[in-house]
C-alpha positions in Angstrom: 0.0 0.0 0.0 1.1 3.5 -0.7 -0.3 6.5 1.2 -3.8 7.4 0.1 -3.7 10.4 -2.1 -6.7 12.3 -3.6 -4.9 15.2 -5.2 -5.4 17.4 -2.1 -9.2 16.6 -2.1 -10.9 15.0 0.9 -13.3 12.1 0.4 -16.9 13.2 0.4 -19.1 12.1 3.3 -22.8 12.4 3.8 -24.0 15.0 6.3 -26.2 12.2 7.7 -23.0 10.1 8.3 -22.6 10.6 12.0 -25.0 8.1 13.5 -24.9 7.3 17.2 -22.5 4.5 18.0 -25.2 2.6 20.0 -27.0 1.9 16.8 -24.1 -0.3 15.6 -22.1 -1.2 18.7 -21.0 -4.8 18.5 -23.4 -5.6 15.6 -22.5 -7.1 12.3 -23.8 -5.1 9.3 -24.1 -5.5 5.6 -22.6 -2.7 3.5 -22.9 -2.2 -0.3 -20.0 -1.1 -2.4 -20.9 0.6 -5.7 -18.5 1.2 -8.5 -18.8 1.9 -12.2 -17.9 -1.8 -12.8 -20.5 -3.3 -10.5 -22.0 -3.5 -7.1 -21.1 -6.0 -4.3 -21.9 -6.5 -0.7 -19.7 -7.0 2.3 -20.2 -7.9 6.0 -18.6 -5.7 8.6 -17.9 -7.3 12.0 -18.7 -5.7 15.3 -15.3 -4.4 16.1 -14.8 -0.8 17.3 -13.3 0.2 13.9 -16.1 -1.4 11.9 -18.6 0.4 14.2 -16.8 3.7 13.5 -16.9 3.1 9.8 -20.6 2.4 9.9 -21.2 5.8 11.5 -19.7 7.5 8.5 -21.8 5.8 5.8 -22.6 6.6 3.1 -19.2 7.7 1.9 -17.7 8.3 -1.6 -14.0 7.9 -2.2 -11.5 7.1 -4.9 -10.3 3.5 -5.4 -6.6 2.9 -5.5 -4.9 -0.3 -6.5 -1.8 -2.1 -5.0 -1.4 -5.4 -6.7 -4.7 -7.3 -6.1 -5.8 -5.0 -3.4 -8.2 -2.1 -3.6 -7.9 0.6 -1.0 -9.5 4.0 -0.5 -9.7 6.9 2.0 -12.1 6.7 4.9 -13.0 9.3 7.6 -12.0 7.2 10.5 -8.7 7.7 12.4 -8.1 5.0 14.9 -5.2 2.8 15.9 -5.3 -0.9 14.9 -7.2 -2.8 17.6 -6.2 -6.2 16.3 -3.2 -5.7 14.1 -2.3 -8.4 11.7 -0.2 -9.0 8.6 -2.3 -12.1 7.8 -5.3 -11.5 5.6 -7.4 -13.7 3.3 -9.0 -13.2 -0.1 -12.2 -11.3 0.5 -11.0 -9.7 3.7 -12.0 -6.0 4.4 -9.4 -4.4 6.5 -8.7 -1.0 8.0 -5.2 0.5 7.4 -4.6 3.3 9.9 -1.6 4.8 7.9 -4.1 6.0 5.2 -6.5 5.9 6.9 -8.0 3.5 4.3 -10.3 0.6 3.9 -8.7 -2.2 2.0 -10.3 -5.0 0.0 -7.9 -8.0 -0.5 -8.5 -10.3 -3.5 -5.1 -11.7 -4.4 -1.3 -11.1 -4.4 0.2 -7.7 -3.4 3.7 -6.6 -4.1 4.9 -7.9 -0.7 3.1 -11.3 -0.9 5.4 -14.3 -0.2 3.3 -16.7 -2.2 -0.2 -16.5 -3.6 -1.7 -15.1 -0.4 -2.6 -11.4 0.0 -0.4 -9.5 2.3 -0.7 -5.9 3.5 2.3 -3.5 3.4 1.9 -3.0 7.2 -0.4 -4.1 10.0 -4.2 -3.8 9.4 -7.3 -4.7 11.4 -9.7 -7.0 9.6 -13.1 -5.4 9.9 -15.2 -7.7 7.6 -15.4 -9.8 4.5 -16.8 -9.9 1.0 -17.7 -12.7 -1.3 -17.4 -10.5 -4.3 -16.2 -12.2 -7.5 -12.5 -11.7 -8.0 -13.2 -10.8 -11.7 -15.3 -7.9 -10.5 -12.7 -6.7 -8.0 -10.0 -7.0 -10.7 -12.1 -4.8 -13.0 -12.1 -1.8 -10.6 -9.3 0.5 -11.8 -7.1 2.9 -9.9 -8.9 6.2 -9.8 -12.4 4.9 -10.1 -15.0 6.3 -7.7 -16.3 4.0 -5.0 -19.4 4.5 -2.8 -19.9 2.5 0.4 -23.4 2.6 2.0 -25.6 0.6 4.3 -27.2 -2.2 2.5 -30.7 -3.6 2.7 -31.2 -7.2 1.4 -28.2 -8.6 -0.5 -27.9 -7.6 -4.1 -26.7 -9.6 -7.1 -23.1 -8.9 -8.1 -22.4 -7.7 -11.6 -19.4 -7.5 -13.7 
C-alpha cells in the first residue's frame, strides 16, 4: 500500500453520516460497495473500527490499487485494535496509515506466495464474497461508494 492520495481533495461524506455508536455497537452489518464496474456487498464485523466506519456511511472515495488490493480513504482515524499481517482473499481491513479501507483479493507486491499481504499491519473489519473478476475490473482512480445495504444484491461484472 502506498499512502492514500486524492490530489489534495478530501473524500466526500454524507451529512447524515454521524449516526450514534449505540445503533451499531457490536453488531455485524451488511454494506454495499458501488463502482462503475458493478456492485457488491460485504459484511462488517462488530469491532470498534467497523462500528466507527458504519457511523460515516454513506461515503464516496477514490479507489486505488496495489497489486490485487483495492484501498480508499475513509474518515476514521483510529489505531489498529487487532493488528495483523495475515489476511485472506475477500477480507475487508482498516489500514490506519491511510487511513484507508482495503479489499484484498489476491497477491500484493509484498506477498510471499499466492496469499494477499498488507504493506503493514491492518485490522480485519469484515469480509466480502465479491467475485474476483469484479474486483480486478475496478481500476485505480475509479469512484467507490460505500453505503448501508438492505437485502443482499446480485453482483455484476
